[in-house]
N, C-alpha and C positions, 0 to 999 in steps of 0.2 A: 605344545597345543596352541600357544599366541603366536610361534611361528607360521603353523599351517593357516592359521587364520588371515593373519598377514600374509601370506604368500597369495591365500585365496582371492584376500580383498585386492589386492596389486595386479591380479590374473583377470580381474573380471570388468574395474573400473580404472578405465585411462585416465579420468581426474586425478585418483589418486597415483596413478604413476609418475606425474606432472609435479604432484607434492612431494613423492621421493626423490625424482629427479633433483626439484630440489632443496631439500634437506640437504645432498651430499656434493649441492655442485657440478656436479655432471650425471648426466643421461646414459653415458655408454655402459655402465654396468648392467643398466634396465634392456636396452638394444640385445646387449648379449645373452640375455635373461627370458625375455619376451621377443626376442624378433623386429620388425620393422615394425609392428604395432605399439613397440612404445614410444615412439616418437610423436610426440601431442605437443603441440602446440597450448601455450598457457588457454583458459578459456575467455573469452571477445565479450561474451554476454555479464550484462551488469547481472551484479545479484551480493546475496553472501557468499565467501568463499572461505571455511574455514584455516587456518593456520594450518603446515602443517606438526609446530609443536603441539597443537590442539588434538591433535587425531590421533598422534604418539600417546599423548597423556590419557588419550578416551582409549586406547591397546591396552596401557599400562593398569589402568582402575578394570579393562576387562580383567586381566592378567590376574591380576591381585583377586578378584570377586571370583574366579576360578577357581584360586586356592583357597579363600577360604570355603566355599563352601565342599572343596575335598575335605580341608580339616574337620570341617564341621560332620561330615559324612562321617569321617573314619570316628571321630567321636564319640555321635550317634551308635554307630555300630557298637563299638565296645561296651557305652552302657545295656546295650540290647542282650550283647553276649552273658555282661553278668549278671543281668535279671535272668537270663534261660539257666546260665548254672542254678540262680539261685533257689526259682522254681524248683527246678528235678533234685535239688539239697532237699526242699523242704518236701517233696511229694517222696522221697525215700523215706524220713523221718516219720512222717503221717503212718506210714505203712508200717516200719519198724514199731510204733506206737500202738496201732491197731492188734500188729502181735502180739504183745507183749503184756495188752490190756487182756486179749484171748484166752495166753499161755495163763495170764495170773486169775481169770474169772476160771478155769478151765481146775485150778489146784486149791482153789475155796474151799476150804472145810465143812461150810454153809450153805443153802440152795443160793446160789445167783445165777442170773441167767444176762446176757450180753444183747438187748434186740436192734437191729437196726432200726434207725427213725422214718428212714422213707418205706422202705418195705414191709416194717415192721413182722421181721423172718428174724426168727432167734439166728445169733452167729456164732455164741458158747455161750455152754452154760455148765457149771461145775459138775463134779462126779454125781455129790448129792443130791442136788436138784435132779438129774439125770434120773438116778433112783427113785428118787421120789413120784418123781412125773409116771415112771414106769409103774413103778407101785402103784395108783391111784390108776393110772389105765385099766391095770389087770381085774382091779377092784370093783372098777366100774362096769367089766365086762362080767364078771359073775354076779354083779344083781339081775 
């Protein structure tokens, strides 16, 4: 990534080609790489021109920051994968627990009813409670 950024910068900015030629002492390799457009004279306008070592350090800092972002993204991705695995396990355990309670209530020797708190519907009831409710319905119909 850093090499591609460096190549794009060198192809777009003549000033940086001048810095790069000053870095290695000879601009022949730039002429070979970019043709005649790489022969740039040093800037004649007075002003601030950063030394080539500054630009190289800037590119190195960019590369390090890019690498740090990649490492952080990988770490966050691993954390989210673990959280997803834990939520799947918790959902499975919750379903298994609900099934266990339903089976337990159905086999109790006394009247017991499992009611869903959101819908107030009967989820499971013991055989004794079922027989009791049927006998009461039958007696209510007879009256």
